[in-house]
C-alpha positions as CSV (number, residue, x, y, z in Angstrom):
1,X,-5.5,8.1,17.6
2,X,-2.1,6.5,17.8
3,X,-1.8,2.9,19.1
4,X,1.2,0.7,19.7
5,X,1.0,-2.6,17.8
6,X,4.1,-4.6,18.7
7,X,6.9,-2.1,18.4
8,X,5.2,0.0,15.8
9,X,3.1,3.1,16.4
10,X,0.3,3.3,14.0
11,X,-2.2,6.1,13.4
12,X,-5.9,5.3,13.4
13,X,-8.8,7.6,12.3
14,X,-10.4,8.3,15.7
15,X,-13.3,10.2,14.0
16,X,-14.6,6.9,12.4
17,X,-16.6,5.6,15.3
18,X,-17.7,2.3,13.8
19,X,-14.1,1.4,13.1
20,X,-13.3,1.5,16.8
21,X,-15.7,-1.3,17.3
22,X,-14.2,-3.2,14.4
23,X,-10.7,-2.8,15.8
24,X,-11.9,-4.0,19.2
25,X,-13.5,-7.1,17.6
26,X,-10.2,-7.7,15.7
27,X,-8.2,-7.5,18.9
28,X,-10.5,-9.7,20.8
29,X,-10.3,-12.6,18.3
30,X,-8.2,-14.9,20.5
31,X,-10.3,-14.4,23.7
32,X,-13.4,-15.0,21.6
33,X,-12.0,-18.3,20.2
34,X,-10.9,-19.5,23.6
35,X,-14.4,-19.1,24.8
36,X,-15.9,-21.0,21.9
37,X,-17.0,-24.5,22.3
38,X,-16.4,-25.3,18.6
39,X,-13.2,-26.8,17.2
40,X,-10.8,-24.3,15.8
41,X,-9.4,-24.9,12.3
42,X,-6.4,-22.9,11.2
43,X,-6.6,-22.0,7.5
44,X,-4.6,-20.2,4.9
45,X,-5.7,-16.6,4.4
46,X,-7.4,-17.1,1.0
47,X,-9.0,-20.4,1.8
48,X,-12.8,-19.7,1.9
49,X,-14.0,-19.7,5.5
50,X,-17.4,-21.1,4.4
51,X,-15.8,-24.6,4.2
52,X,-15.0,-24.5,8.0
53,X,-18.3,-22.9,9.0
54,X,-20.3,-25.5,7.1
55,X,-18.6,-28.1,9.3
56,X,-19.7,-26.5,12.5
57,X,-16.2,-25.4,13.3
58,X,-14.5,-22.0,13.7
59,X,-12.0,-20.8,11.0
60,X,-8.8,-19.0,12.1
61,X,-6.9,-17.0,9.5
62,X,-3.5,-18.0,11.0
63,X,-1.3,-15.7,8.9
64,X,-3.4,-12.7,9.7
65,X,-3.8,-13.1,13.5
66,X,-0.4,-14.6,14.2
67,X,1.5,-12.8,11.4
68,X,1.7,-9.3,12.8
69,X,4.8,-9.4,14.9
70,X,6.9,-7.2,17.2
71,X,9.8,-5.8,15.1
72,X,12.2,-6.4,17.9
73,X,14.9,-8.9,18.9
74,X,12.1,-10.9,20.6
75,X,10.5,-11.4,17.2
76,X,13.8,-12.9,15.9
77,X,13.8,-15.3,18.8
78,X,10.2,-16.3,18.1
79,X,11.1,-16.9,14.4
80,X,13.8,-19.2,15.6
81,X,11.1,-21.7,16.7
82,X,9.9,-21.9,13.0
83,X,13.5,-22.3,11.6
84,X,14.4,-25.0,14.2
85,X,11.3,-26.9,13.3
86,X,12.4,-27.1,9.7
87,X,10.9,-24.1,7.9
88,X,13.4,-22.5,5.5
89,X,14.9,-19.2,6.4
90,X,14.0,-17.8,2.9
91,X,10.3,-18.6,3.4
92,X,7.7,-15.8,3.3
93,X,8.0,-13.8,6.5
94,X,4.3,-14.1,7.3
95,X,4.7,-17.9,7.5
96,X,7.9,-17.7,9.5
97,X,6.3,-15.3,12.0
98,X,3.0,-17.2,12.3
99,X,4.7,-20.5,12.6
100,X,7.2,-19.2,15.2
101,X,4.5,-17.7,17.3
102,X,2.3,-20.8,17.3
103,X,5.2,-23.1,18.1
104,X,6.5,-20.9,20.9
105,X,3.0,-20.8,22.4
106,X,3.3,-17.0,22.7
107,X,-0.1,-15.4,22.3
108,X,-1.3,-18.4,20.3
109,X,-4.8,-19.9,20.2
110,X,-5.8,-23.5,20.9
111,X,-5.8,-24.7,17.2
112,X,-7.4,-28.2,16.9
113,X,-6.9,-28.9,13.2
114,X,-4.7,-27.5,10.4
115,X,-6.3,-27.1,7.0
116,X,-4.1,-26.3,4.0
117,X,-5.0,-25.4,0.5
118,X,-2.4,-27.4,-1.5
119,X,-1.5,-25.8,-4.7
120,X,-2.0,-22.2,-3.6
121,X,1.1,-21.6,-1.5
122,X,3.6,-24.4,-1.0
123,X,5.3,-22.6,1.8
124,X,2.0,-22.2,3.7
125,X,1.3,-25.8,3.2
126,X,4.7,-26.8,4.6
127,X,4.4,-24.5,7.6
128,X,1.0,-26.0,8.3
129,X,2.5,-29.5,8.3
130,X,5.3,-28.4,10.6
131,X,2.9,-26.9,13.1
132,X,0.7,-30.0,12.9
133,X,3.6,-32.3,13.5
134,X,5.1,-30.3,16.4
135,X,1.8,-29.7,18.1
136,X,0.4,-33.2,17.5
137,X,-2.7,-31.9,15.7
138,X,-4.2,-33.4,12.6
139,X,-3.5,-32.0,9.2
140,X,-5.8,-31.9,6.1
141,X,-5.4,-30.4,2.7
142,X,-7.4,-29.6,-0.4
143,X,-5.9,-29.4,-3.9
144,X,-7.0,-26.7,-6.3
145,X,-5.9,-26.7,-9.9
146,X,-4.4,-23.7,-11.6
147,X,-6.9,-21.8,-13.7
148,X,-7.1,-22.6,-17.4
149,X,-9.9,-21.0,-19.4
150,X,-10.4,-24.1,-21.4
151,X,-10.8,-26.5,-18.5
152,X,-13.8,-25.1,-16.6
153,X,-15.9,-28.2,-16.6
154,X,-13.1,-30.5,-15.6
155,X,-11.6,-28.2,-13.0
156,X,-15.0,-27.5,-11.4
157,X,-15.8,-31.2,-11.1
158,X,-12.3,-31.8,-9.6
159,X,-12.8,-29.1,-7.0
160,X,-16.3,-30.5,-6.2
161,X,-14.6,-33.9,-5.5
162,X,-12.0,-32.2,-3.3
163,X,-14.6,-30.3,-1.3
164,X,-16.7,-33.5,-0.9
165,X,-13.6,-35.3,0.4
166,X,-12.8,-32.5,2.9
167,X,-16.3,-32.4,4.2
168,X,-16.4,-36.2,4.5
169,X,-13.0,-36.6,6.2
170,X,-13.2,-33.6,8.5
171,X,-16.9,-34.3,9.2
172,X,-15.9,-37.8,10.5
173,X,-13.4,-36.3,12.9
174,X,-15.7,-33.5,14.0
175,X,-18.8,-35.7,14.2
176,X,-20.6,-33.4,11.8
177,X,-22.4,-34.5,8.7
178,X,-22.2,-32.3,5.7
179,X,-25.5,-31.0,4.2
180,X,-26.1,-28.7,1.2
181,X,-28.5,-26.7,3.3
182,X,-25.8,-25.9,5.8
183,X,-23.3,-24.9,3.1
184,X,-25.9,-22.7,1.4
185,X,-26.7,-21.0,4.7
186,X,-23.0,-20.2,5.2
187,X,-22.7,-19.0,1.6
188,X,-25.5,-16.6,2.2
189,X,-24.0,-15.3,5.5
190,X,-20.7,-14.9,3.7
191,X,-22.3,-13.1,0.8
192,X,-23.6,-10.4,3.2
193,X,-20.1,-9.7,4.3
194,X,-18.8,-9.8,0.7
195,X,-21.4,-7.4,-0.5
196,X,-20.6,-4.9,2.3
197,X,-16.8,-5.1,1.5
198,X,-17.6,-4.5,-2.1
199,X,-19.8,-1.5,-1.2
200,X,-17.1,-0.1,1.0
201,X,-14.5,-0.6,-1.8
202,X,-16.8,1.1,-4.3
203,X,-17.0,4.2,-2.0
204,X,-13.2,4.5,-2.2
205,X,-13.6,5.3,-5.9
206,X,-15.5,8.4,-5.0
207,X,-14.2,11.9,-4.4
208,X,-13.0,12.3,-1.8
209,X,-12.2,8.7,-0.7
210,X,-13.9,8.4,2.7
211,X,-11.6,6.0,4.4
212,X,-7.9,6.1,5.2
213,X,-5.6,3.3,4.1
214,X,-5.2,1.6,7.4
215,X,-8.9,1.5,8.2
216,X,-9.7,0.1,4.8
217,X,-6.9,-2.5,5.0
218,X,-8.2,-3.8,8.4
219,X,-11.8,-3.9,7.1
220,X,-10.5,-5.7,4.0
221,X,-8.7,-8.4,6.0
222,X,-11.8,-9.5,7.8
223,X,-12.8,-11.5,4.8
224,X,-10.2,-14.1,5.9
225,X,-12.4,-15.6,8.6
226,X,-15.1,-13.0,9.2
227,X,-13.5,-12.7,12.7
228,X,-15.3,-15.9,13.7
229,X,-18.7,-14.0,13.8
230,X,-20.0,-13.2,10.3
231,X,-23.3,-11.7,11.6
232,X,-21.7,-9.5,14.1
233,X,-19.0,-8.4,11.6
234,X,-21.7,-7.6,9.0
235,X,-23.4,-5.3,11.5
236,X,-20.2,-3.3,12.1
237,X,-19.2,-3.2,8.4
238,X,-22.7,-1.9,7.6
239,X,-22.1,0.9,10.1
240,X,-18.7,1.7,8.5
241,X,-20.4,1.8,5.1
242,X,-23.0,4.2,6.4
243,X,-20.3,6.5,7.9
244,X,-18.3,6.4,4.7
245,X,-21.4,7.2,2.6
246,X,-22.1,10.2,4.8
247,X,-18.5,11.5,4.4
248,X,-18.8,11.2,0.6
249,X,-22.1,13.2,0.7
250,X,-20.5,15.9,2.9
251,X,-17.3,16.0,0.9
252,X,-15.3,15.1,4.1
253,X,-11.9,13.4,3.9
254,X,-10.3,11.4,6.7
255,X,-7.7,13.2,8.7
256,X,-4.1,13.3,7.4
257,X,-5.2,13.1,3.8
258,X,-3.5,15.7,1.6
259,X,-5.3,18.0,-0.7
260,X,-5.8,16.4,-4.1
261,X,-3.9,13.2,-3.0
262,X,-2.6,10.7,-5.6
263,X,-5.0,7.8,-5.9
264,X,-3.2,4.6,-5.4
265,X,-4.3,1.0,-5.9
266,X,-2.2,-1.6,-4.1
267,X,-1.6,-5.1,-5.5
268,X,0.1,-8.0,-3.8
269,X,1.1,-9.2,-0.4
270,X,0.7,-6.9,2.5
271,X,3.6,-5.9,4.8
272,X,3.6,-7.0,8.4
273,X,4.1,-3.5,9.7
274,X,0.8,-1.6,9.8
275,X,2.7,1.7,9.6
276,X,3.1,1.2,5.9
277,X,-0.6,2.3,5.3
278,X,0.0,5.5,7.2
279,X,3.1,6.1,5.0
280,X,1.0,6.2,1.9
281,X,-0.9,9.2,3.3
282,X,2.2,10.8,4.8
283,X,3.7,10.8,1.3
284,X,0.7,12.6,-0.3
285,X,-1.3,9.5,-1.5
286,X,-4.6,7.9,-0.7
287,X,-5.5,4.2,-1.0
288,X,-8.5,3.6,-3.3
289,X,-8.2,-0.2,-3.5
290,X,-6.3,-3.3,-2.4
291,X,-6.3,-6.8,-3.7
292,X,-4.7,-8.6,-0.8
293,X,-7.9,-10.3,0.3
294,X,-9.9,-9.3,-2.8
295,X,-10.2,-13.0,-4.1
296,X,-12.5,-13.7,-1.1
297,X,-15.0,-11.0,-2.1
298,X,-14.5,-9.8,-5.6
299,X,-17.8,-11.4,-6.6
300,X,-20.6,-13.1,-4.7
301,X,-21.2,-16.8,-4.7
302,X,-24.4,-17.7,-6.6
303,X,-27.2,-18.8,-4.2
304,X,-29.4,-20.6,-6.7
305,X,-28.6,-24.1,-8.1
306,X,-26.2,-26.6,-6.6
307,X,-24.4,-25.0,-3.6
308,X,-21.4,-27.4,-4.0
309,X,-21.0,-26.7,-7.7
310,X,-21.5,-23.0,-7.4
311,X,-18.9,-22.9,-4.6
312,X,-16.5,-25.1,-6.6
313,X,-16.7,-22.8,-9.7
314,X,-16.3,-19.7,-7.5
315,X,-13.1,-21.2,-6.0
316,X,-11.7,-22.0,-9.4
317,X,-12.2,-18.4,-10.6
318,X,-10.4,-16.8,-7.6
319,X,-7.6,-14.6,-9.2
320,X,-4.7,-16.1,-7.2
321,X,-5.3,-19.5,-8.9
322,X,-4.5,-17.9,-12.2
323,X,-1.2,-17.6,-14.1
324,X,0.3,-14.1,-13.9
325,X,-1.2,-12.7,-17.1
326,X,-4.7,-14.0,-16.5
327,X,-4.5,-12.7,-13.0
328,X,-3.5,-9.3,-14.1
329,X,-6.3,-9.1,-16.7
330,X,-8.8,-10.3,-14.2
331,X,-7.8,-7.6,-11.7
332,X,-7.8,-4.8,-14.3
333,X,-11.6,-4.2,-14.4
334,X,-11.7,-4.0,-10.6
335,X,-8.7,-1.6,-10.6
336,X,-10.3,0.6,-13.4
337,X,-13.5,1.0,-11.4
338,X,-11.5,2.6,-8.6
339,X,-10.0,5.2,-11.0
340,X,-6.3,5.1,-9.8
341,X,-3.6,7.5,-10.7
342,X,-0.9,4.9,-10.0
343,X,-0.4,1.3,-8.9
344,X,2.0,-0.1,-6.3
345,X,2.9,-3.8,-6.4
346,X,4.1,-5.2,-3.0
347,X,6.3,-8.3,-2.8
348,X,7.1,-10.0,0.5
349,X,10.6,-11.5,0.8
350,X,10.3,-15.2,0.4
351,X,6.9,-15.2,-1.3
352,X,7.2,-17.2,-4.5
353,X,3.8,-16.2,-5.9
354,X,3.8,-12.5,-6.9
355,X,7.5,-12.0,-6.9
356,X,8.0,-14.3,-9.9
357,X,5.2,-12.5,-11.8
358,X,6.3,-8.9,-11.0
359,X,7.4,-8.0,-14.5
360,X,4.3,-9.4,-16.2
361,X,2.0,-7.6,-13.8
362,X,3.9,-4.3,-14.2
363,X,3.8,-4.4,-18.0
364,X,0.2,-5.5,-18.2
365,X,-1.0,-2.8,-15.8
366,X,1.0,-0.1,-17.6
367,X,-0.4,-1.1,-21.0
368,X,-4.0,-1.6,-19.9
369,X,-4.4,1.1,-17.3
370,X,-2.1,3.8,-18.7
371,X,-0.9,4.8,-15.2
372,X,2.6,4.6,-13.5
373,X,3.4,1.4,-11.7
374,X,6.1,0.7,-9.2
375,X,7.0,-2.3,-7.0
376,X,8.4,-2.5,-3.5
377,X,9.9,-5.4,-1.5
378,X,9.3,-6.0,2.2
379,X,11.8,-7.6,4.5
380,X,11.7,-8.3,8.2
381,X,13.7,-5.3,9.4
382,X,12.1,-2.9,11.8
383,X,13.5,-0.2,9.6
384,X,11.7,-1.5,6.6
385,X,8.9,1.1,6.5
386,X,11.3,4.0,7.1
387,X,13.6,2.7,4.3
388,X,10.6,2.6,1.9
389,X,9.5,6.2,2.6
390,X,11.9,7.8,0.1
391,X,10.7,5.4,-2.7
392,X,7.0,5.9,-2.0
393,X,7.3,9.7,-1.6
394,X,9.4,10.2,-4.8
395,X,7.0,7.9,-6.7
396,X,4.0,10.0,-5.7
397,X,5.8,13.2,-6.5
398,X,6.8,11.9,-9.9
399,X,3.2,11.0,-10.7
400,X,1.7,14.4,-9.9
């Protein structure tokens, strides 16, 4: 199945019936939110959605749902709204695209509140402030300290205080009083989704991997906000998991996968153009893992003990809070379990997170995993994916 998304034609696996339902759910996000009677809170992609759900509101992964853009002149015009509002032209393209689309009111949703995770991504925080100011909507933020193995107690207490402040301030505006019972309930619902995403990821370590790259990436991204319906999403993910298990038992590969494909683990920011995931398979590879949204489901949140403290410690341990070397070493066990033949590191132009740590990540992965590693950079050009093809294809050929 080929479908046009913006100006890009992408190839889906039409034989995976349950994914068709997931893609429909993904595409219907805005209509679903507009029908909701709850307040909509725009959040950064790796800000845990349980915070929003526990306040009786609806989370909206703004970078995901507003970030995929048309690679045409119209997208440049849309980005102009973000630049005119004060966002730097060298900002991450996801932020420019999302901010431009929201400010232009083109295909945007009725966001009521902007919630930023200060300390994670300064550009995202700035773009949230710009949208808040220009749309006349309130802005809230939560600070998260950078990981330090020697400061667990202090950091966990600090995050607890930040969470309590967010719940108290947002609760006043929403007329919703925080309760540990509600937070624990949302943690349990989130853990169901996390467990299914972990199970699906584990199946990619098998031979043959049962999902194509694009289908796994889309399933993977749902951790950002659970597509506003955790229970409905869990039902679909469970069906995808069952179909994938059946493929493994039958030894069936997805269409378009080469014989004995190179097993690739992807680390870093995702490109805006979905054709990239098809390109991996067109070049003789297969995706067996991706860490773009991994921090939201790489482990479950404990359900016994203090919900607030468990949640605070889990947030502190998310890999993207860690310095580059700690982050790489935290990811290594997850990557090893997938048994990769090679690793690709993706950097998005303007992102100041992974781009600065590219060398450290490369060296650590090569030493600890003993597999070839390459890095690629994404820009805003509609020719971006085509320009990457020779690099990806030659890398895969070299690794055989």
